[in-house]
A tleap script that builds the chain and sets N, CA, C and O, in Angstrom:
source leaprc.protein.ff14SB
mol = sequence {
  NMET ASN LEU PRO PRO GLN ALA PRO PRO VAL
  HIE ARG PRO ALA LEU VAL ASP PRO ALA SER
  THR VAL ASP LEU ASP PRO PRO THR PRO GLU
  HIE LEU ALA ARG VAL ARG ALA TYR LEU THR
  TYR SER ALA ASN PHE ASN ASP PRO GLN ALA
  TYR THR LEU PRO THR TYR GLN GLN ALA MET
  LEU SER ALA THR CSER
}
set mol.1.N position { -23.740 29.154 -17.265 }
set mol.1.CA position { -22.862 28.610 -15.945 }
set mol.1.C position { -21.609 28.120 -16.975 }
set mol.1.O position { -21.676 28.012 -18.200 }
set mol.2.N position { -20.761 27.927 -16.335 }
set mol.2.CA position { -19.188 27.526 -17.439 }
set mol.2.C position { -18.699 26.590 -16.172 }
set mol.2.O position { -17.879 27.004 -15.352 }
set mol.3.N position { -19.164 25.571 -16.122 }
set mol.3.CA position { -18.519 24.689 -15.804 }
set mol.3.C position { -16.734 23.731 -15.633 }
set mol.3.O position { -15.842 24.563 -15.469 }
set mol.4.N position { -16.541 23.196 -15.641 }
set mol.4.CA position { -15.360 22.658 -15.571 }
set mol.4.C position { -15.331 21.670 -16.613 }
set mol.4.O position { -16.185 20.786 -16.672 }
set mol.5.N position { -14.123 21.806 -17.672 }
set mol.5.CA position { -13.947 20.060 -18.051 }
set mol.5.C position { -13.347 18.698 -17.346 }
set mol.5.O position { -12.313 18.386 -16.757 }
set mol.6.N position { -14.751 17.970 -17.793 }
set mol.6.CA position { -14.179 16.598 -17.053 }
set mol.6.C position { -13.279 16.054 -17.331 }
set mol.6.O position { -12.741 16.526 -18.333 }
set mol.7.N position { -12.777 15.185 -16.891 }
set mol.7.CA position { -11.960 14.001 -17.131 }
set mol.7.C position { -12.320 13.227 -17.783 }
set mol.7.O position { -13.499 12.949 -17.565 }
set mol.8.N position { -11.651 12.423 -18.913 }
set mol.8.CA position { -11.900 11.521 -19.282 }
set mol.8.C position { -12.085 9.883 -18.839 }
set mol.8.O position { -11.140 9.129 -18.606 }
set mol.9.N position { -12.490 9.779 -18.821 }
set mol.9.CA position { -13.276 7.712 -17.446 }
set mol.9.C position { -11.969 6.984 -17.928 }
set mol.9.O position { -11.460 6.706 -19.014 }
set mol.10.N position { -11.722 6.839 -16.828 }
set mol.10.CA position { -10.397 6.043 -16.755 }
set mol.10.C position { -10.048 4.541 -17.632 }
set mol.10.O position { -11.055 4.110 -18.194 }
set mol.11.N position { -9.532 4.191 -17.715 }
set mol.11.CA position { -9.798 2.952 -18.889 }
set mol.11.C position { -8.749 1.585 -17.603 }
set mol.11.O position { -7.592 1.531 -17.185 }
set mol.12.N position { -9.925 0.786 -17.442 }
set mol.12.CA position { -9.466 -0.066 -16.532 }
set mol.12.C position { -8.871 -1.524 -17.150 }
set mol.12.O position { -9.143 -2.108 -18.199 }
set mol.13.N position { -7.874 -1.887 -15.971 }
set mol.13.CA position { -7.308 -3.353 -16.807 }
set mol.13.C position { -8.626 -4.206 -17.117 }
set mol.13.O position { -9.784 -4.045 -16.732 }
set mol.14.N position { -7.860 -5.479 -18.212 }
set mol.14.CA position { -8.979 -6.249 -18.205 }
set mol.14.C position { -9.000 -7.440 -16.441 }
set mol.14.O position { -8.077 -7.402 -15.628 }
set mol.15.N position { -9.954 -8.121 -16.319 }
set mol.15.CA position { -10.093 -8.692 -15.280 }
set mol.15.C position { -9.512 -9.861 -15.428 }
set mol.15.O position { -9.629 -10.260 -16.587 }
set mol.16.N position { -8.589 -11.009 -14.325 }
set mol.16.CA position { -7.458 -11.238 -14.112 }
set mol.16.C position { -8.716 -12.449 -14.013 }
set mol.16.O position { -9.932 -12.260 -13.993 }
set mol.17.N position { -7.879 -13.879 -13.953 }
set mol.17.CA position { -8.073 -15.207 -13.308 }
set mol.17.C position { -7.869 -15.137 -12.965 }
set mol.17.O position { -6.777 -14.592 -13.127 }
set mol.18.N position { -8.349 -15.512 -11.298 }
set mol.18.CA position { -7.567 -15.682 -10.077 }
set mol.18.C position { -6.763 -17.402 -9.950 }
set mol.18.O position { -5.994 -17.917 -9.138 }
set mol.19.N position { -7.310 -17.778 -10.983 }
set mol.19.CA position { -7.247 -19.700 -10.966 }
set mol.19.C position { -5.643 -19.974 -11.543 }
set mol.19.O position { -4.806 -20.862 -11.384 }
set mol.20.N position { -5.723 -18.621 -12.343 }
set mol.20.CA position { -3.861 -18.524 -13.082 }
set mol.20.C position { -2.964 -17.787 -12.563 }
set mol.20.O position { -1.975 -17.459 -13.219 }
set mol.21.N position { -3.184 -17.334 -11.081 }
set mol.21.CA position { -2.293 -16.785 -10.518 }
set mol.21.C position { -2.172 -17.282 -9.250 }
set mol.21.O position { -1.467 -16.446 -8.685 }
set mol.22.N position { -2.400 -18.021 -8.577 }
set mol.22.CA position { -1.713 -19.025 -7.749 }
set mol.22.C position { -1.447 -20.048 -8.046 }
set mol.22.O position { -1.946 -20.802 -8.881 }
set mol.23.N position { -0.187 -20.213 -7.017 }
set mol.23.CA position { 0.526 -21.461 -7.308 }
set mol.23.C position { 0.426 -22.652 -6.962 }
set mol.23.O position { 1.074 -22.874 -5.939 }
set mol.24.N position { -0.207 -23.694 -7.444 }
set mol.24.CA position { -0.851 -24.707 -7.131 }
set mol.24.C position { 0.585 -25.911 -6.498 }
set mol.24.O position { 0.322 -26.835 -5.728 }
set mol.25.N position { 1.443 -25.747 -6.804 }
set mol.25.CA position { 2.242 -26.143 -6.483 }
set mol.25.C position { 2.722 -26.678 -4.703 }
set mol.25.O position { 3.946 -26.679 -4.833 }
set mol.26.N position { 2.562 -26.936 -3.800 }
set mol.26.CA position { 2.828 -27.525 -2.235 }
set mol.26.C position { 3.941 -26.601 -2.238 }
set mol.26.O position { 4.717 -26.611 -3.193 }
set mol.27.N position { 4.105 -25.785 -1.245 }
set mol.27.CA position { 5.288 -24.902 -0.842 }
set mol.27.C position { 6.379 -25.750 -0.101 }
set mol.27.O position { 6.263 -26.885 0.362 }
set mol.28.N position { 7.331 -25.020 -0.103 }
set mol.28.CA position { 9.120 -25.801 0.343 }
set mol.28.C position { 8.771 -25.603 1.950 }
set mol.28.O position { 7.652 -25.346 2.393 }
set mol.29.N position { 9.506 -25.711 2.419 }
set mol.29.CA position { 9.788 -25.941 3.690 }
set mol.29.C position { 10.630 -24.621 3.721 }
set mol.29.O position { 9.942 -23.719 4.201 }
set mol.30.N position { 11.725 -24.255 3.416 }
set mol.30.CA position { 12.037 -22.972 3.000 }
set mol.30.C position { 11.390 -21.980 2.762 }
set mol.30.O position { 11.814 -21.031 3.422 }
set mol.31.N position { 10.655 -21.759 2.207 }
set mol.31.CA position { 9.675 -20.986 1.429 }
set mol.31.C position { 8.173 -20.629 2.783 }
set mol.31.O position { 7.639 -19.577 3.134 }
set mol.32.N position { 7.983 -21.889 3.139 }
set mol.32.CA position { 6.965 -22.044 4.587 }
set mol.32.C position { 7.793 -20.890 5.371 }
set mol.32.O position { 7.180 -19.867 5.675 }
set mol.33.N position { 9.392 -21.041 5.764 }
set mol.33.CA position { 10.140 -20.507 6.915 }
set mol.33.C position { 10.318 -18.440 6.340 }
set mol.33.O position { 10.293 -17.391 6.985 }
set mol.34.N position { 10.453 -18.712 5.126 }
set mol.34.CA position { 10.962 -17.411 4.814 }
set mol.34.C position { 9.203 -16.355 4.731 }
set mol.34.O position { 9.121 -15.209 4.289 }
set mol.35.N position { 8.372 -16.943 5.127 }
set mol.35.CA position { 6.785 -16.094 4.757 }
set mol.35.C position { 6.919 -16.030 6.304 }
set mol.35.O position { 7.034 -14.950 6.883 }
set mol.36.N position { 6.902 -17.019 6.844 }
set mol.36.CA position { 7.095 -16.896 8.781 }
set mol.36.C position { 7.358 -15.493 9.324 }
set mol.36.O position { 6.768 -14.555 9.861 }
set mol.37.N position { 8.584 -15.866 8.887 }
set mol.37.CA position { 9.637 -14.539 9.057 }
set mol.37.C position { 9.717 -12.855 8.369 }
set mol.37.O position { 10.344 -11.829 8.633 }
set mol.38.N position { 8.724 -13.269 7.390 }
set mol.38.CA position { 8.231 -11.774 6.798 }
set mol.38.C position { 7.449 -11.044 7.605 }
set mol.38.O position { 7.516 -9.850 7.896 }
set mol.39.N position { 6.228 -12.411 8.149 }
set mol.39.CA position { 5.255 -11.512 8.915 }
set mol.39.C position { 5.454 -11.946 9.939 }
set mol.39.O position { 4.312 -11.964 10.398 }
set mol.40.N position { 6.397 -12.527 11.063 }
set mol.40.CA position { 7.180 -12.213 12.278 }
set mol.40.C position { 7.293 -10.790 12.345 }
set mol.40.O position { 6.481 -10.140 13.003 }
set mol.41.N position { 8.434 -10.133 11.584 }
set mol.41.CA position { 8.909 -10.118 11.710 }
set mol.41.C position { 9.290 -8.029 10.540 }
set mol.41.O position { 10.115 -7.128 10.694 }
set mol.42.N position { 8.501 -8.187 9.868 }
set mol.42.CA position { 8.267 -6.985 8.866 }
set mol.42.C position { 7.616 -6.858 8.202 }
set mol.42.O position { 7.877 -6.025 7.334 }
set mol.43.N position { 6.151 -7.683 8.131 }
set mol.43.CA position { 5.414 -7.167 7.178 }
set mol.43.C position { 4.519 -6.586 8.385 }
set mol.43.O position { 4.069 -7.602 8.915 }
set mol.44.N position { 4.191 -5.835 8.857 }
set mol.44.CA position { 3.490 -5.598 10.266 }
set mol.44.C position { 2.756 -4.304 9.002 }
set mol.44.O position { 3.520 -3.341 9.058 }
set mol.45.N position { 1.691 -4.026 8.042 }
set mol.45.CA position { 1.455 -3.951 7.055 }
set mol.45.C position { 0.181 -2.586 7.256 }
set mol.45.O position { 0.104 -1.508 6.666 }
set mol.46.N position { -0.752 -3.223 8.391 }
set mol.46.CA position { -1.889 -2.789 8.710 }
set mol.46.C position { -1.767 -1.941 9.901 }
set mol.46.O position { -2.838 -1.546 10.362 }
set mol.47.N position { -0.678 -1.570 10.507 }
set mol.47.CA position { -0.327 -0.926 11.821 }
set mol.47.C position { -0.362 0.355 11.063 }
set mol.47.O position { -0.048 0.472 9.878 }
set mol.48.N position { -0.566 0.825 11.454 }
set mol.48.CA position { 0.096 2.574 11.212 }
set mol.48.C position { 1.789 3.011 12.193 }
set mol.48.O position { 2.466 2.726 13.181 }
set mol.49.N position { 1.713 3.769 11.139 }
set mol.49.CA position { 3.395 4.534 11.939 }
set mol.49.C position { 2.575 5.440 13.120 }
set mol.49.O position { 1.430 5.890 13.063 }
set mol.50.N position { 3.466 5.531 14.088 }
set mol.50.CA position { 3.512 6.276 14.974 }
set mol.50.C position { 3.552 7.589 14.777 }
set mol.50.O position { 4.454 8.217 14.223 }
set mol.51.N position { 2.154 8.170 15.428 }
set mol.51.CA position { 2.267 9.592 15.644 }
set mol.51.C position { 3.483 10.401 16.356 }
set mol.51.O position { 3.777 10.253 17.542 }
set mol.52.N position { 4.158 11.298 15.438 }
set mol.52.CA position { 4.821 12.380 15.667 }
set mol.52.C position { 4.806 13.294 15.522 }
set mol.52.O position { 4.530 13.791 14.430 }
set mol.53.N position { 5.123 14.001 16.647 }
set mol.53.CA position { 4.155 15.914 16.718 }
set mol.53.C position { 5.507 16.553 15.587 }
set mol.53.O position { 6.579 16.092 15.196 }
set mol.54.N position { 4.894 17.588 15.408 }
set mol.54.CA position { 5.398 18.252 14.325 }
set mol.54.C position { 6.915 19.157 15.300 }
set mol.54.O position { 6.961 19.440 16.497 }
set mol.55.N position { 8.042 19.416 14.139 }
set mol.55.CA position { 9.063 20.080 15.143 }
set mol.55.C position { 8.851 21.791 15.100 }
set mol.55.O position { 8.054 22.282 14.300 }
set mol.56.N position { 9.345 22.319 15.688 }
set mol.56.CA position { 9.507 23.449 15.310 }
set mol.56.C position { 8.887 24.156 13.921 }
set mol.56.O position { 7.926 24.547 13.260 }
set mol.57.N position { 10.299 23.962 14.089 }
set mol.57.CA position { 10.736 24.341 12.196 }
set mol.57.C position { 8.951 24.133 11.680 }
set mol.57.O position { 8.116 25.008 11.454 }
set mol.58.N position { 8.800 22.319 11.610 }
set mol.58.CA position { 7.718 22.156 10.941 }
set mol.58.C position { 6.452 22.885 11.278 }
set mol.58.O position { 5.438 22.705 10.603 }
set mol.59.N position { 6.472 23.471 12.010 }
set mol.59.CA position { 4.467 24.139 13.015 }
set mol.59.C position { 4.947 25.979 11.922 }
set mol.59.O position { 4.153 26.692 11.308 }
set mol.60.N position { 6.320 26.154 12.078 }
set mol.60.CA position { 6.426 27.512 11.649 }
set mol.60.C position { 6.088 27.515 10.987 }
set mol.60.O position { 5.008 28.104 10.941 }
set mol.61.N position { 6.556 26.937 9.865 }
set mol.61.CA position { 6.441 26.939 8.417 }
set mol.61.C position { 4.667 26.554 8.135 }
set mol.61.O position { 3.853 26.964 7.307 }
set mol.62.N position { 4.597 25.653 9.177 }
set mol.62.CA position { 2.500 25.281 8.697 }
set mol.62.C position { 2.070 27.288 9.266 }
set mol.62.O position { 1.601 28.124 8.493 }
set mol.63.N position { 2.299 27.451 10.235 }
set mol.63.CA position { 1.702 28.843 10.321 }
set mol.63.C position { 1.899 30.118 9.726 }
set mol.63.O position { 1.263 31.144 9.961 }
set mol.64.N position { 2.926 29.942 8.863 }
set mol.64.CA position { 2.982 31.325 7.974 }
set mol.64.C position { 2.416 31.069 6.369 }
set mol.64.O position { 2.152 31.932 5.532 }
set mol.65.N position { 2.339 29.785 6.258 }
set mol.65.CA position { 2.034 29.528 4.890 }
set mol.65.C position { 0.273 29.588 4.369 }
set mol.65.O position { -0.031 29.371 3.196 }
savepdb mol mol.pdb
quit
């Protein structure tokens, strides 16, 4: 029985020390205002895009293939 060849193992990057990636300086009021604006108006990453029905052309293309 011939099985397909397997992919080589994935090379994982070295672990990062979390303490070296955190900014320990206190934030400025301008930075806090910018973060609040992003979170309030544009950074809703967990909300999925609204579902839209496929157009007639998309439905016909899907039906023929």
